[in-house]
C-alpha positions as CSV (number, residue, x, y, z in Angstrom):
1,X,3.8,10.8,42.8
2,X,3.0,9.1,39.6
3,X,5.8,9.3,37.0
4,X,5.0,10.4,33.5
5,X,5.8,7.7,31.0
6,X,8.8,8.4,28.8
7,X,6.8,7.9,25.6
8,X,3.8,9.8,26.7
9,X,2.0,11.8,24.0
10,X,-1.2,13.7,24.5
11,X,-3.0,12.5,21.4
12,X,-2.0,9.8,19.1
13,X,-5.1,9.2,16.9
14,X,-3.6,10.7,13.7
15,X,0.0,9.6,14.2
16,X,-0.1,6.1,12.6
17,X,-1.3,7.3,9.2
18,X,1.0,10.4,9.3
19,X,4.0,8.2,9.9
20,X,3.0,5.5,7.5
21,X,2.1,7.7,4.5
22,X,5.7,8.6,3.7
23,X,6.5,4.8,3.6
24,X,3.8,4.4,0.9
25,X,5.1,7.3,-1.1
26,X,8.7,6.0,-0.9
27,X,7.5,2.5,-1.9
28,X,5.9,3.8,-5.1
29,X,9.0,5.8,-6.1
30,X,11.1,2.7,-5.6
31,X,8.7,0.7,-7.8
32,X,9.1,3.2,-10.7
33,X,12.9,3.3,-10.2
34,X,13.1,-0.5,-10.4
35,X,10.7,-0.8,-13.3
36,X,13.4,0.3,-15.8
37,X,16.0,-2.1,-14.2
38,X,15.8,-4.2,-17.4
39,X,17.2,-1.3,-19.4
40,X,19.8,-0.5,-16.8
41,X,21.2,-4.1,-16.9
42,X,21.0,-4.2,-20.7
43,X,22.5,-0.7,-21.4
44,X,25.0,-0.2,-18.6
45,X,26.0,-3.8,-17.6
46,X,25.7,-4.8,-21.3
47,X,24.0,-8.1,-20.4
48,X,22.0,-10.0,-23.0
49,X,18.3,-9.3,-22.7
50,X,17.6,-12.8,-21.5
51,X,20.4,-12.6,-18.8
52,X,19.0,-9.3,-17.5
53,X,15.4,-10.7,-17.6
54,X,16.6,-13.8,-15.8
55,X,18.1,-11.7,-12.9
56,X,14.9,-9.7,-12.6
57,X,12.6,-12.7,-12.8
58,X,14.5,-14.6,-10.1
59,X,14.4,-11.5,-7.9
60,X,10.7,-11.0,-8.7
61,X,9.9,-14.6,-7.8
62,X,11.8,-14.4,-4.5
63,X,10.0,-11.1,-3.7
64,X,6.7,-13.0,-4.1
65,X,7.8,-16.0,-2.0
66,X,9.2,-13.9,0.9
67,X,5.8,-12.5,2.1
68,X,4.8,-16.0,3.2
69,X,7.9,-16.3,5.4
70,X,7.4,-12.8,6.7
71,X,3.8,-13.5,7.6
72,X,4.9,-16.5,9.5
73,X,7.5,-14.5,11.4
74,X,5.0,-11.8,12.2
75,X,2.5,-14.3,13.6
76,X,5.0,-16.5,15.4
77,X,7.7,-14.2,16.7
78,X,7.8,-10.5,15.7
79,X,4.5,-8.8,15.4
80,X,3.5,-6.2,12.8
81,X,5.4,-3.3,14.4
82,X,8.8,-5.1,14.5
83,X,8.3,-6.4,11.0
84,X,7.7,-2.9,9.8
85,X,10.8,-1.7,11.6
86,X,13.0,-4.4,10.1
87,X,11.5,-4.1,6.6
88,X,11.7,-0.3,6.5
89,X,15.4,-0.4,7.5
90,X,16.0,-3.2,4.9
91,X,14.2,-1.2,2.2
92,X,16.3,1.9,2.9
93,X,19.6,0.1,2.9
94,X,18.7,-1.9,-0.2
95,X,17.8,1.0,-2.5
96,X,20.8,2.9,-1.1
97,X,23.1,0.0,-2.0
98,X,21.7,-0.1,-5.5
99,X,22.3,3.6,-5.9
100,X,25.9,3.1,-4.6
101,X,26.5,0.3,-7.0
102,X,26.2,2.6,-10.0
103,X,29.6,3.4,-11.6
104,X,30.2,7.0,-10.5
105,X,29.4,6.3,-6.9
106,X,32.3,4.1,-5.9
107,X,35.7,3.4,-7.4
108,X,36.3,0.0,-9.0
109,X,39.5,-1.9,-9.5
110,X,40.6,0.6,-12.2
111,X,39.9,3.6,-10.0
112,X,37.0,6.2,-10.1
113,X,34.9,5.6,-13.2
114,X,32.4,8.2,-14.3
115,X,30.9,6.4,-17.3
116,X,28.0,4.1,-17.3
117,X,29.9,1.3,-19.1
118,X,30.6,-2.4,-18.3
119,X,34.3,-1.7,-17.6
120,X,33.1,0.5,-14.7
121,X,31.2,-2.4,-13.1
122,X,33.6,-4.1,-10.7
123,X,33.3,-6.7,-8.0
124,X,32.3,-4.1,-5.4
125,X,29.5,-2.8,-7.6
126,X,28.1,-6.2,-8.3
127,X,28.2,-7.2,-4.6
128,X,26.4,-3.9,-3.6
129,X,23.8,-4.4,-6.4
130,X,22.9,-8.0,-5.5
131,X,22.9,-7.3,-1.8
132,X,20.7,-4.2,-2.4
133,X,18.2,-6.1,-4.5
134,X,17.9,-8.8,-1.8
135,X,17.4,-6.2,0.9
136,X,14.7,-4.4,-1.2
137,X,12.9,-7.8,-1.7
138,X,12.9,-8.2,2.1
139,X,11.7,-4.7,2.6
140,X,8.9,-4.9,0.0
141,X,7.7,-8.2,1.5
142,X,7.6,-7.0,5.1
143,X,5.8,-3.8,4.2
144,X,3.2,-5.6,2.0
145,X,2.0,-7.8,4.8
146,X,2.3,-5.5,7.8
147,X,1.1,-2.0,6.8
148,X,-2.6,-2.6,6.8
149,X,-2.7,-4.9,9.8
150,X,-0.6,-2.4,11.8
151,X,-3.1,0.3,11.1
152,X,-5.9,-2.0,12.3
153,X,-3.9,-2.5,15.5
154,X,-3.9,1.3,16.1
155,X,-7.7,1.1,16.2
156,X,-7.6,4.0,13.7
157,X,-11.1,4.9,12.5
158,X,-10.7,5.2,8.7
159,X,-14.2,6.4,8.1
160,X,-14.0,9.3,10.5
161,X,-10.5,10.3,9.5
162,X,-10.6,9.8,5.8
163,X,-11.5,13.4,5.0
164,X,-8.8,14.8,7.3
165,X,-6.1,12.5,5.8
166,X,-7.4,13.0,2.2
167,X,-4.6,15.5,1.2
168,X,-2.0,13.0,2.3
169,X,-3.6,10.2,0.3
170,X,-4.0,12.4,-2.7
171,X,-0.2,12.5,-2.8
172,X,-0.3,8.7,-2.9
173,X,-2.1,9.2,-6.3
174,X,0.2,12.0,-7.5
175,X,3.5,10.3,-6.5
176,X,3.1,7.6,-9.2
177,X,2.5,10.3,-11.8
178,X,5.5,12.2,-10.7
179,X,7.6,9.0,-10.6
180,X,6.5,8.0,-14.1
181,X,7.1,11.4,-15.7
182,X,9.9,13.1,-13.7
183,X,12.3,10.2,-12.8
184,X,13.0,9.3,-16.5
185,X,14.2,12.8,-17.2
186,X,17.0,12.4,-14.6
187,X,19.7,10.9,-16.8
188,X,22.3,9.8,-14.3
189,X,21.4,6.3,-13.0
190,X,22.9,7.1,-9.6
191,X,20.3,9.9,-9.2
192,X,17.5,7.8,-10.5
193,X,18.1,5.3,-7.7
194,X,19.5,7.8,-5.3
195,X,16.4,10.0,-5.1
196,X,14.1,7.1,-4.1
197,X,16.9,6.0,-1.6
198,X,16.8,9.4,0.1
199,X,13.0,9.5,0.2
200,X,12.9,6.0,1.6
201,X,15.5,6.8,4.3
202,X,13.5,9.9,5.3
203,X,10.3,7.9,5.4
204,X,11.9,5.3,7.6
205,X,13.3,7.9,10.0
206,X,9.8,9.5,10.2
207,X,8.2,6.1,10.9
208,X,10.7,5.2,13.6
209,X,10.1,8.6,15.2
210,X,6.7,7.5,16.2
211,X,8.0,4.5,18.1
212,X,6.5,5.6,21.4
213,X,3.0,6.3,20.2
214,X,2.2,3.0,18.5
215,X,0.0,0.3,19.9
216,X,2.2,-2.8,19.6
217,X,0.3,-6.1,19.7
218,X,2.4,-9.2,20.5
219,X,2.5,-12.2,18.1
220,X,-0.4,-14.6,18.5
221,X,1.0,-17.7,16.9
222,X,0.9,-19.0,13.4
223,X,-1.7,-21.4,11.9
224,X,1.1,-22.5,9.6
225,X,2.7,-24.1,12.6
226,X,-0.5,-26.0,13.3
227,X,-0.4,-27.5,9.7
228,X,3.2,-28.6,10.3
229,X,2.2,-30.1,13.6
230,X,-0.5,-32.3,11.9
231,X,2.1,-33.9,9.7
232,X,4.5,-34.4,12.6
233,X,1.8,-35.9,14.8
234,X,0.7,-38.1,11.9
235,X,4.2,-39.5,11.5
236,X,4.3,-40.4,15.2
237,X,0.9,-42.2,15.1
238,X,1.3,-43.7,11.6
239,X,1.5,-47.3,12.9
240,X,-1.6,-47.0,15.1
241,X,-4.9,-48.4,13.8
242,X,-7.2,-46.1,11.9
243,X,-9.8,-44.5,14.3
244,X,-13.3,-45.9,13.4
245,X,-15.1,-43.9,16.1
246,X,-14.9,-40.1,16.1
247,X,-15.1,-40.2,19.9
248,X,-11.5,-41.5,19.9
249,X,-10.3,-38.3,18.2
250,X,-9.1,-35.3,20.2
251,X,-11.5,-32.2,20.4
252,X,-10.1,-29.3,22.3
253,X,-12.5,-28.0,24.9
254,X,-14.1,-24.7,23.9
255,X,-13.0,-25.0,20.3
256,X,-15.2,-25.1,17.3
257,X,-14.3,-28.7,16.8
258,X,-17.6,-29.8,18.3
259,X,-19.4,-28.8,15.2
260,X,-16.5,-29.2,12.7
261,X,-17.4,-31.3,9.7
262,X,-15.1,-34.3,9.1
263,X,-14.3,-35.0,5.5
264,X,-13.3,-38.3,3.9
265,X,-10.4,-36.8,2.0
266,X,-7.0,-37.9,3.4
267,X,-8.7,-39.5,6.4
268,X,-5.3,-41.0,7.3
269,X,-4.3,-37.6,8.6
270,X,-6.9,-38.1,11.4
271,X,-4.3,-40.3,13.1
272,X,-2.7,-37.1,14.2
273,X,-5.8,-36.6,16.5
274,X,-5.7,-40.0,18.2
275,X,-5.5,-39.4,22.0
276,X,-2.5,-41.4,23.3
277,X,-2.6,-40.0,26.9
278,X,-6.2,-39.3,28.0
279,X,-5.0,-37.7,31.3
280,X,-3.0,-34.9,29.7
281,X,-3.7,-34.5,25.9
282,X,-2.1,-31.0,25.8
283,X,1.2,-32.1,27.1
284,X,2.9,-32.6,23.8
285,X,1.3,-30.5,21.0
286,X,3.6,-32.0,18.3
287,X,2.2,-35.5,19.0
288,X,-1.5,-34.6,19.2
289,X,-3.7,-32.2,17.1
290,X,-7.4,-31.4,17.3
291,X,-9.9,-32.4,14.6
292,X,-10.2,-28.8,13.4
293,X,-6.4,-28.6,12.9
294,X,-6.4,-31.8,10.9
295,X,-9.2,-30.5,8.7
296,X,-7.3,-27.3,8.1
297,X,-4.3,-29.3,7.0
298,X,-6.6,-31.3,4.7
299,X,-7.8,-28.1,3.1
300,X,-4.2,-27.0,2.4
301,X,-3.4,-30.3,0.8
302,X,-6.6,-30.3,-1.3
303,X,-5.6,-27.0,-2.8
304,X,-2.2,-28.1,-4.0
305,X,-3.3,-29.3,-7.5
306,X,-5.0,-25.9,-8.1
307,X,-1.9,-24.0,-6.9
308,X,0.2,-25.9,-9.4
309,X,-1.8,-24.4,-12.2
310,X,-0.8,-20.9,-11.1
311,X,2.9,-21.5,-12.0
312,X,2.1,-21.0,-15.7
313,X,0.3,-17.8,-14.9
314,X,3.4,-16.7,-13.0
315,X,5.6,-17.4,-16.1
316,X,3.4,-15.3,-18.2
317,X,3.2,-12.5,-15.6
318,X,7.0,-12.4,-15.5
319,X,7.4,-11.2,-19.1
320,X,5.7,-7.8,-18.3
321,X,8.6,-5.8,-16.8
322,X,11.3,-7.7,-18.7
323,X,10.6,-8.8,-22.3
324,X,7.7,-6.4,-22.8
325,X,9.9,-3.5,-21.6
326,X,12.8,-4.7,-23.8
327,X,10.5,-4.6,-26.8
328,X,9.4,-1.0,-25.9
329,X,13.0,0.2,-25.3
330,X,13.8,1.5,-28.8
331,X,10.3,2.0,-30.2
332,X,8.8,5.4,-31.2
333,X,7.4,6.9,-28.0
334,X,6.5,10.4,-29.3
335,X,3.2,12.2,-28.9
336,X,3.8,15.3,-30.9
337,X,7.1,16.6,-29.7
338,X,6.9,14.9,-26.3
339,X,9.0,11.7,-26.0
340,X,6.9,9.6,-23.6
341,X,9.0,8.1,-20.8
342,X,8.9,4.3,-20.4
343,X,7.6,4.3,-16.8
344,X,4.3,5.6,-18.3
345,X,3.7,2.0,-19.3
346,X,3.8,1.0,-15.7
347,X,1.4,3.7,-14.7
348,X,-1.0,2.7,-17.5
349,X,-0.6,-0.9,-16.5
350,X,-1.5,-0.2,-12.9
351,X,-4.5,1.9,-13.9
352,X,-5.7,-0.9,-16.2
353,X,-5.2,-3.3,-13.3
354,X,-7.3,-1.1,-11.1
355,X,-10.1,-1.1,-13.7
356,X,-10.0,-4.9,-14.1
357,X,-9.9,-5.4,-10.3
358,X,-13.1,-3.4,-10.1
359,X,-14.7,-5.5,-12.8
360,X,-13.5,-8.7,-11.2
361,X,-14.8,-7.7,-7.8
362,X,-18.2,-6.9,-9.2
363,X,-18.2,-10.3,-10.9
364,X,-17.3,-12.4,-7.9
365,X,-19.2,-10.4,-5.3
366,X,-22.4,-12.5,-5.9
367,X,-22.9,-15.1,-3.2
368,X,-22.1,-18.0,-5.5
369,X,-19.5,-20.6,-4.8
370,X,-18.7,-21.1,-8.5
371,X,-17.9,-17.4,-9.2
372,X,-14.3,-17.3,-7.9
373,X,-13.2,-20.5,-9.9
374,X,-14.7,-19.0,-13.0
375,X,-12.8,-15.8,-12.3
376,X,-9.5,-17.8,-12.1
377,X,-10.4,-19.4,-15.5
378,X,-11.0,-15.9,-17.0
379,X,-7.5,-14.9,-15.7
380,X,-6.1,-17.9,-17.6
381,X,-8.0,-16.9,-20.8
382,X,-6.4,-13.4,-20.4
383,X,-3.0,-15.2,-20.2
384,X,-3.6,-17.0,-23.5
385,X,-4.8,-13.8,-25.3
386,X,-1.9,-11.8,-23.8
387,X,0.7,-14.3,-25.3
388,X,-1.0,-14.4,-28.7
389,X,-1.2,-10.6,-28.9
390,X,2.4,-10.3,-27.8
391,X,3.5,-12.8,-30.4
392,X,1.7,-10.9,-33.2
393,X,3.1,-7.5,-32.0
394,X,6.6,-8.9,-31.9
395,X,6.2,-10.4,-35.4
396,X,5.1,-7.0,-36.6
397,X,8.1,-5.4,-34.9
398,X,10.6,-7.8,-36.5
399,X,9.1,-7.2,-40.0
400,X,9.6,-3.5,-39.6
401,X,13.2,-4.1,-38.3
402,X,14.0,-6.2,-41.4
403,X,12.4,-3.8,-43.8
404,X,14.6,-1.0,-42.4
405,X,17.7,-3.1,-42.2
406,X,18.0,-2.7,-38.4
407,X,18.8,-6.4,-37.4
408,X,22.3,-5.6,-36.5
409,X,21.6,-2.1,-35.1
410,X,20.1,-2.8,-31.7
411,X,20.6,0.7,-30.4
412,X,18.8,2.4,-33.3
413,X,15.2,3.6,-32.9
414,X,12.5,1.5,-34.6
415,X,9.8,3.3,-36.7
416,X,7.0,1.6,-34.9
417,X,4.9,3.3,-32.2
418,X,5.1,1.9,-28.7
419,X,1.3,2.1,-28.4
420,X,1.0,-1.2,-30.2
421,X,2.3,-2.8,-27.0
422,X,-0.6,-1.4,-24.9
423,X,-2.8,-4.3,-26.0
424,X,-0.5,-6.9,-24.4
425,X,0.0,-4.8,-21.3
426,X,-3.8,-4.4,-21.0
427,X,-4.4,-8.1,-21.3
428,X,-1.6,-8.8,-18.7
429,X,-3.4,-6.5,-16.3
430,X,-6.5,-8.6,-16.8
431,X,-4.6,-11.7,-16.0
432,X,-3.1,-10.3,-12.8
433,X,-6.3,-8.6,-11.6
434,X,-8.7,-11.5,-12.1
435,X,-6.3,-14.0,-10.7
436,X,-5.6,-12.0,-7.5
437,X,-9.2,-11.1,-6.8
438,X,-10.6,-14.5,-7.7
439,X,-8.1,-16.3,-5.5
440,X,-8.9,-14.0,-2.5
441,X,-12.6,-14.6,-3.0
442,X,-12.1,-18.4,-3.3
443,X,-10.3,-18.5,0.0
444,X,-12.9,-16.2,1.6
445,X,-15.4,-19.1,1.1
446,X,-13.4,-22.3,1.0
447,X,-10.7,-21.7,3.6
448,X,-10.9,-21.6,7.4
449,X,-10.7,-18.1,8.9
450,X,-7.3,-18.8,10.5
451,X,-5.7,-19.8,7.2
452,X,-7.1,-17.3,4.7
453,X,-4.1,-15.0,4.8
454,X,-1.6,-17.8,4.5
455,X,-3.4,-19.5,1.5
456,X,-3.5,-16.1,-0.3
457,X,0.2,-15.5,0.2
458,X,1.0,-19.2,-0.6
459,X,-0.8,-18.7,-3.9
460,X,1.4,-15.6,-4.6
461,X,4.4,-17.7,-3.6
462,X,3.5,-20.3,-6.2
463,X,3.1,-17.5,-8.8
464,X,6.5,-16.3,-7.8
465,X,7.8,-19.8,-8.4
466,X,6.5,-19.3,-11.9
467,X,8.7,-16.2,-12.2
468,X,11.7,-18.3,-11.3
469,X,10.6,-21.1,-13.6
470,X,10.4,-18.6,-16.5
471,X,14.2,-18.6,-16.5
472,X,14.2,-22.3,-16.9
473,X,11.6,-22.1,-19.6
474,X,13.7,-19.7,-21.6
475,X,16.7,-22.0,-21.3
476,X,14.8,-25.2,-22.3
477,X,13.0,-23.5,-25.2
478,X,16.3,-22.1,-26.4
479,X,18.0,-25.5,-26.3
480,X,15.1,-27.2,-28.1
481,X,15.1,-24.5,-30.8
482,X,18.8,-25.3,-31.6
483,X,18.0,-28.8,-32.6
484,X,18.8,-29.7,-36.2
485,X,21.4,-26.9,-36.5
486,X,18.7,-24.1,-36.3
487,X,19.7,-20.8,-34.6
488,X,18.7,-20.4,-30.9
489,X,15.6,-18.3,-30.6
490,X,17.3,-16.2,-27.9
491,X,20.3,-14.3,-29.3
492,X,22.3,-11.7,-27.5
493,X,20.1,-8.9,-28.8
494,X,16.4,-8.8,-29.1
495,X,16.4,-7.9,-32.8
496,X,18.2,-11.1,-33.7
497,X,16.0,-13.2,-31.5
498,X,12.6,-14.9,-32.1
499,X,10.7,-13.8,-29.1
500,X,7.5,-14.1,-31.0
501,X,8.0,-17.9,-31.2
502,X,8.6,-18.0,-27.4
503,X,5.3,-16.2,-26.9
504,X,3.5,-18.8,-29.0
505,X,5.0,-21.5,-26.8
506,X,3.7,-19.7,-23.8
507,X,0.3,-19.4,-25.4
508,X,0.3,-23.2,-26.0
509,X,1.3,-23.8,-22.4
510,X,-1.4,-21.5,-21.1
511,X,-4.0,-23.3,-23.2
512,X,-3.0,-26.7,-21.7
513,X,-2.9,-25.1,-18.3
514,X,-6.4,-23.9,-18.7
515,X,-7.6,-27.4,-19.6
516,X,-5.8,-28.8,-16.5
517,X,-7.3,-26.2,-14.3
518,X,-10.8,-26.9,-15.5
519,X,-10.4,-30.6,-14.7
520,X,-9.0,-29.8,-11.3
521,X,-11.7,-27.2,-10.5
522,X,-14.4,-29.7,-11.7
523,X,-13.3,-32.3,-9.2
524,X,-12.8,-29.9,-6.3
525,X,-15.4,-30.3,-3.5
526,X,-16.7,-26.8,-2.8
527,X,-18.1,-25.5,0.4
528,X,-21.4,-23.5,0.1
529,X,-20.8,-19.8,1.0
530,X,-22.7,-18.3,3.8
531,X,-24.2,-14.8,3.8
532,X,-21.2,-13.4,5.8
533,X,-18.8,-14.9,3.2
534,X,-19.9,-12.7,0.4
535,X,-17.0,-10.8,-1.2
536,X,-17.3,-7.1,-1.0
537,X,-14.9,-4.5,-2.4
538,X,-15.1,-2.7,1.0
539,X,-15.2,-5.9,3.1
540,X,-12.8,-4.3,5.6
541,X,-15.1,-1.3,6.0
542,X,-12.3,1.0,5.9
543,X,-13.9,3.9,4.0
544,X,-12.4,6.3,1.5
545,X,-8.9,6.3,2.9
546,X,-8.5,2.6,2.6
547,X,-10.0,2.6,-0.9
548,X,-7.3,4.9,-2.0
549,X,-4.6,2.9,-0.4
550,X,-6.1,-0.3,-1.9
551,X,-6.2,1.1,-5.4
552,X,-3.0,3.1,-5.6
553,X,-0.6,1.7,-2.9
554,X,-0.8,-2.1,-2.7
555,X,-0.8,-2.5,-6.5
556,X,2.7,-0.8,-6.7
557,X,4.3,-3.3,-4.4
558,X,6.9,-5.1,-6.5
């Protein structure tokens, strides 16, 4: 008699989306809770605005670097399901630790403290906070790389199910609105972080409850390992004479190497493909690579100069949820009698980003190899305009502060409407959207199929490095501004600082960066796109459901 499997379920076609939707809702709530973290660190921890921004920018940079590591772990060891399990648990624990780190939740060295004041932030609270932020970064990274591939593994027909699942995905649109409007009216910080923590824990439990019904594909190996193998094999064969005849290079049987075009760039790396043991070339993969693997490594190296130009873009992007938010903190936010909550800025920023993403996709969808590089240049132009606009708006804000004698009253409201800042948020959305879409389109044409995901996430990692470098840039600019006995541009409070001058510095750096990028892009050797390489907004053919996820879910990651 045949035994019924322990995990047998009659029908599982709708389960993956049902179980994953709550994860998306919880992610969005967490994003809105963390958006006001700059204010939390400034108002509760009483850190200087640069110190608070430094903490968040380092965390943001790490959050953009970690997906590359997570993708490698998924391909090499874990698979998408196990990554989602680990990242969801990490996400839940992380935001829970952040909620617990708020003063009323736990006693500090002086006992139970019910006030949101610096004297209520003890060693325990700090450890919980930093541990929670690290776990949230891991959770965000794992979710961002595994949710969509995991749905593909379930062989879920998005087009046929999109109408049935539409009510659930409408909530994906409504949750950001609720998060932007409702959360700010919850005054206790413990509840602001606690509600997303409860939602995330519930979503994780619901996801794990479907353990038995998921299709779990094993890891298939990482092409990043192949790139590393090329350099290791090259180091072993570095003393061998350069191969003059292509027949002396290893071509794996059945591979596409037979038609792979050899390039003259970094031909020394072809020593990694020299066959040292003709009888058993597969015996040691770390001493011998195929021609296609060598060419993939060359592509990665050839893109390094272009990646370096993305660091400045990352520095500019980092000011969005730190210095921009600090500027907005005490400005006039009223529309009639309604005091608009700060997270509305995030909602408007994401909507602007969605609009710019649509424009960018239309621009680069033409089957032309030069469209994506031009799109990246457009993103850098947005970077320059964003910094110039931010500098002028900050100068206007400082003039109003001086005219109303508010220089030494950082907690007083400023009679300047917050809507003046929408221009710089709007331009920042253009930077992020054009850079993201253009880089993806660039790799669709220029990169091998096996490396496209890695190159995309490597670009995000380089941009994340820019977030971290923004901390260094503030320190260096501040030290230079002190020369000659002049006051440092970055004082403890924003009103006493000269953030406008820092924005002008970033505008200058962005201008130089644009020139460098144009030179790099001009000398880059482009591959002609094929018809199948054309970039389409619906290139994954995932229908209405995935369009909603693409527009309203992935953009709220981090």
